[in-house]
C-alpha positions in Angstrom: -50.9 2.0 -31.3 -48.7 4.3 -33.4 -48.1 6.5 -30.3 -46.9 3.5 -28.3 -44.5 2.5 -31.0 -42.9 6.0 -31.2 -42.5 6.1 -27.3 -40.7 2.7 -27.4 -38.4 3.9 -30.1 -37.5 7.0 -28.0 -36.8 4.7 -25.0 -34.5 2.6 -27.1 -32.6 5.6 -28.3 -32.3 6.9 -24.7 -31.2 3.4 -23.6 -28.5 3.4 -26.2 -27.3 6.9 -25.3 -27.1 5.9 -21.6 -25.3 2.7 -22.5 -22.7 4.6 -24.5 -22.3 7.2 -21.7 -21.8 4.5 -19.1 -19.2 2.7 -21.3 -17.4 6.1 -21.9 -17.3 7.0 -18.3 -16.2 3.5 -17.4 -13.3 3.7 -19.8 -12.2 7.0 -18.3 -12.3 5.6 -14.7 -10.7 2.3 -15.7 -7.8 3.8 -17.7 -7.5 6.8 -15.4 -7.3 4.5 -12.4 -4.5 2.4 -13.9 -2.6 5.6 -15.0 -3.0 7.0 -11.5 -1.8 3.8 -9.9 1.2 3.6 -12.3 2.2 7.2 -11.3 1.7 6.7 -7.5 3.0 3.1 -7.1 5.7 0.7 -8.2 5.8 -3.0 -7.6 8.5 -4.7 -5.7 9.2 -8.4 -5.1 10.5 -9.2 -1.6 13.8 -11.1 -1.9 14.5 -12.1 1.7 12.7 -13.2 4.9 13.9 -10.2 7.0 10.4 -8.7 7.1 8.4 -11.7 8.1 5.7 -12.1 9.2 4.6 -8.8 7.8 5.8 -9.8 4.3 7.1 -13.1 3.1 9.9 -14.0 0.6 8.5 -13.7 -2.9 5.6 -11.5 -1.9 4.7 -8.8 -4.5 4.1 -5.5 -2.8 2.9 -2.1 -4.0 5.1 0.8 -2.8 4.0 4.4 -3.1 6.5 6.8 -4.5 7.1 9.4 -1.9 9.4 12.3 -1.1 11.8 11.2 1.7 10.6 14.0 3.9 7.3 12.2 4.2 8.8 9.2 5.9 7.6 8.5 9.4 8.4 6.1 12.2 6.8 2.7 11.6 6.8 3.0 7.8 8.0 0.0 5.8 10.2 1.6 3.1 12.2 0.7 0.1 15.7 2.3 0.1 19.0 1.9 -1.6 22.3 2.7 0.1 25.8 2.1 -1.2 27.0 1.1 2.3 24.3 -1.6 2.4 25.2 -3.2 -0.9 23.7 -0.6 -3.2 20.6 -2.6 -4.0 16.9 -2.0 -3.1 16.1 -3.2 0.4 12.9 -3.4 2.5 13.0 -2.4 6.2 10.9 -0.7 8.8 11.8 2.8 10.1 12.0 2.8 13.9 13.9 6.0 14.4 14.4 9.4 12.7 17.0 12.1 13.1 17.4 13.2 16.7 15.8 10.0 18.2 17.5 7.8 20.8 16.6 4.2 19.9 17.4 1.5 22.4 16.6 -2.1 23.3 15.3 -3.3 25.5 13.1 -2.0 28.3 11.9 -4.2 31.2 9.2 -5.6 29.0 11.6 -6.5 26.2 10.3 -3.6 24.0 12.2 -1.3 21.7 12.3 2.2 23.1 12.3 5.5 21.2 13.3 8.5 23.3 12.6 6.5 26.4 9.1 5.4 25.3 8.4 1.7 25.0 7.0 0.8 21.6 4.5 -2.1 21.2 5.3 -3.9 18.0 2.6 -6.6 17.4 3.9 -7.3 14.0 7.1 -8.9 15.3 7.8 -12.6 14.9 8.4 -14.1 18.4 10.6 -17.2 18.6 12.9 -19.0 20.9 16.0 -16.9 19.9 14.4 -13.5 20.7 12.5 -14.9 23.8 9.9 -12.2 23.3 12.4 -9.3 23.1 12.3 -6.8 20.3 16.0 -7.6 19.7 18.2 -10.3 21.0 21.0 -7.8 20.7 21.1 -4.9 23.2 21.9 -1.5 21.8 21.5 2.2 22.3 22.0 4.6 19.4 21.4 8.3 18.7 20.2 8.8 15.2 22.0 11.7 13.4 19.8 14.4 11.9 18.6 13.8 8.4 19.0 10.0 8.8 16.8 7.0 9.6 17.3 3.9 11.8 15.9 0.8 10.1 15.1 -2.7 11.4 13.6 -5.8 9.9 10.5 -7.3 11.5 12.3 -10.7 11.7 14.7 -9.4 14.4 16.7 -12.6 14.8 18.3 -12.7 11.3 17.6 -9.4 9.7 20.7 -7.6 8.3 19.6 -4.1 9.3 20.9 -1.0 11.2 22.2 -3.1 14.1 24.8 -4.7 11.8 26.2 -1.3 11.0 26.2 0.2 14.5 30.0 0.6 14.5 29.9 2.8 11.3 30.4 6.5 11.6 26.6 7.1 11.3 25.7 4.3 13.8 23.8 2.1 11.3 21.6 4.9 10.0 20.9 5.7 6.4 20.2 9.1 4.8 16.5 10.0 4.3 17.4 10.6 0.6 18.0 6.9 0.1 14.2 6.1 0.5 12.3 6.0 -2.7 9.0 4.4 -1.7 6.7 3.3 1.2 4.9 0.0 1.1 1.2 0.3 1.2 -0.1 -3.2 0.5 0.8 -6.8 -0.5 -0.5 -7.3 -4.1 0.3 -11.0 -4.3 -0.7 -13.2 -2.8 -4.2 -11.7 -2.8 -4.7 -12.6 0.9 -1.9 -10.2 1.9 -3.9 -7.0 2.1 -2.8 -3.5 3.4 0.3 -2.8 5.5 -1.2 -1.2 8.6 0.5 1.8 10.2 1.7 0.7 13.6 -0.1 2.5 16.5 3.0 2.1 18.8 4.7 5.1 17.1 1.6 7.3 16.9 2.1 9.1 20.1 5.6 10.3 19.2 6.2 13.7 17.5 5.2 13.6 13.9 2.9 10.6 14.5 2.6 7.9 11.8 2.1 8.4 8.0 -1.4 8.3 6.4 -2.2 5.5 3.9 -1.7 6.3 0.3 -4.5 6.5 -2.3 -4.4 2.8 -3.2 -8.1 2.3 -2.1 -9.2 5.1 -4.3 -7.2 3.8 -7.2 -8.7 0.3 -6.8 -12.2 1.8 -6.4 -11.8 3.8 -9.7 -10.7 0.7 -11.6 -13.5 -1.4 -10.3 -16.1 1.3 -10.9 -14.8 1.5 -14.4 -15.2 -2.2 -15.0 -18.7 -2.2 -13.6 -19.8 0.7 -15.8 -18.2 -0.8 -18.9 -19.8 -4.2 -18.4 -23.1 -2.7 -17.3 -23.2 -0.3 -20.3 -22.3 -3.0 -22.7 -25.1 -5.3 -21.5 -27.7 -2.5 -21.1 -27.6 -1.4 -24.7 -28.6 -4.8 -26.3 -30.9 -5.5 -23.5 -32.8 -2.2 -23.9 -33.1 -2.8 -27.7 -34.5 -6.3 -27.1 -37.0 -5.0 -24.6 -37.9 -2.3 -27.0 -38.6 -4.8 -29.8 -40.7 -6.9 -27.5 -42.8 -3.9 -26.6 -43.4 -3.1 -30.3 -44.4 -6.6 -31.0 -46.8 -6.6 -28.0 -48.2 -3.3 -29.1 -48.8 -4.5 -32.6 -50.5 -7.7 -31.4 -52.7 -5.6 -29.1 
């Protein structure tokens, strides 16, 4: 009987140690995940409907802080340019330095260097009549600059509005501060997919940021903290029951 009691006590101490370890690791993952996310991402509230249906007015998005050299065609970016009102704006990159961007081909698609681009994210309505832009244009993007359009092509104030400027509506790469990875609110929003239509062009499309890993670290931390907190008292209670049972036997 005495041997059984000592074994149960050792199991209780082991359970408490494992519980403490789980809570400690969970705290590291939880706090580390939040810190990682704060370094990588910044929140941004969408002020206009120029990017519908991809994002709606009032949506809260998470934008990864990036170097402007990492921008690729198809990215939804946050930028700030004095010629565009000197306030943060959200648009999609459709052309980079050296590209010829035009609209539209015989299928109503935007073309980049003569290649028609499928854009399934566009909002189709009676004004656009299925075209990527109701306004026809052809522009050569200067080196080191970006050509930007909204996904709501009928009323978006984008590069097309500035076509008569010296740089043909383009903005410097350096004006981009972040790339949108996901819609944080509403929760049904989800990730912003990289468009496949630009993938075959030189440079391809950008890779998703580490948001999934950040979320996984935070959730794993929560699970370990809760699991460890519950396991300790539960292990002690089971240990006491075993002692009682051994004593009765």
